[in-house]
N, C-alpha and C positions, 0 to 999 in steps of 0.2 A: 571343811576344805575338800574339794573334789580332787581325786587322783585319777589321772587318765593313764591307761596302759601305754607304754611306749614300745616302739619296735624300730629296729634299724637293721638294714641289710648292708653289709660291707662287701663291696665288689673289689676283690684283691686285684683283678685285672685293671681296674681304674686306679687303684693305689699304685701299681707298678707304672702305669702310664704317667701319673702325676710325678713320681720320682724320676722317671726318665726325662720328663720335661724340665724338672728342676736341674737335673744333671746337664742337659743340653745347654741350659741357659748359664749355668755357673762355669761350665767347662771342666775338663779333666784334671786340671791342676789344683782345684779346690777339693779338700776333703769334705765329704758329705756325711753328716751325722743326723739321724732321724731319732726323735724322742718317742719312745714307746712305754712311758711310765703309766702306771695305773692300768695295767693290762691293755696297753695301747688305747687308753681312754675308753675301755670297755669293749674294744673290738677283737681282743684275743692277741696278746703280745707275741707269742711264738709264730703264729700265722702271719701277722703283720710284719714282724721282724724278717722272716724269710722272704716275703714279698719285696720289701724295701731293699734288702741286700741283693736279691736277684736283679733288681732294677737299677742298681748302681750306688747305693749308699755303702759306705765303708765302715761306719761306726754306728753304735746305738747309744742312746741316753736313757737312763732309768732314774727313778726317784731314790731307790734304796738298795742295799746289798741283797735283800731277799728277792727283789725283782731281777737283779742281775744273776743271781744263783739259779732262779727259775729258767732263765734263758739258757744258762749253761747246761742245765739238766735236759732241756729241750733240744740240745745239740748245736746251739748257736755258738760260734767260736771267734767271731770278730771282736775288735776292742769295744768295750762297754764302759762308758763314763757315768759314774753316780753323780747326779746333779743335786742330790739332797745330802743328808747326813750319812756319814760312814764312820764306823768305829775302828780303831787301830787293829784290833785282833781279828777282825772279819776279813778273811782273805779267800777269795775263790778265783784268783787270777783276773782281777778287775781293776781298772784304773780308778784311783781314789779321786775325789773331787779336787779340782784345782783351786788353790787358795789365791787370794788377790795378789799376793806377792809373786807367787810362781807364775801367774798369768802375765803380770807386768814384766817379769824377767823374760818370759817367752816372747812377748811382743817386742821387747828391746832387742833381744837376740835376732829376731826375724828382721827387724828394721835395720840393724847393723849389717846383716847379710845382704839385704836389698840395696844398701847404699854403695 
């Protein structure tokens, strides 16, 4: 099996541009969360997180507590949602994953408020 070296160059200005375009399209009333799990898919989570937050994202998503903690250590202070497993004793001021029941309750409350 041949393995070819891979190279990727991430243009954070383009990342910012893309987030600004998403923000423009969804409007200011929608909360924008960008997922930066697995080190922003290998692009460098702290740098990508800063770029997307500067461009208009309000929240970040990660796969696990360790990723969230690494962002906190890097100085990221926005809300962070763990979209993977979280353990009850792990606490670094991070939102726990939403359970199906909690999500349904939130959706019902939002629907009631909109009605």
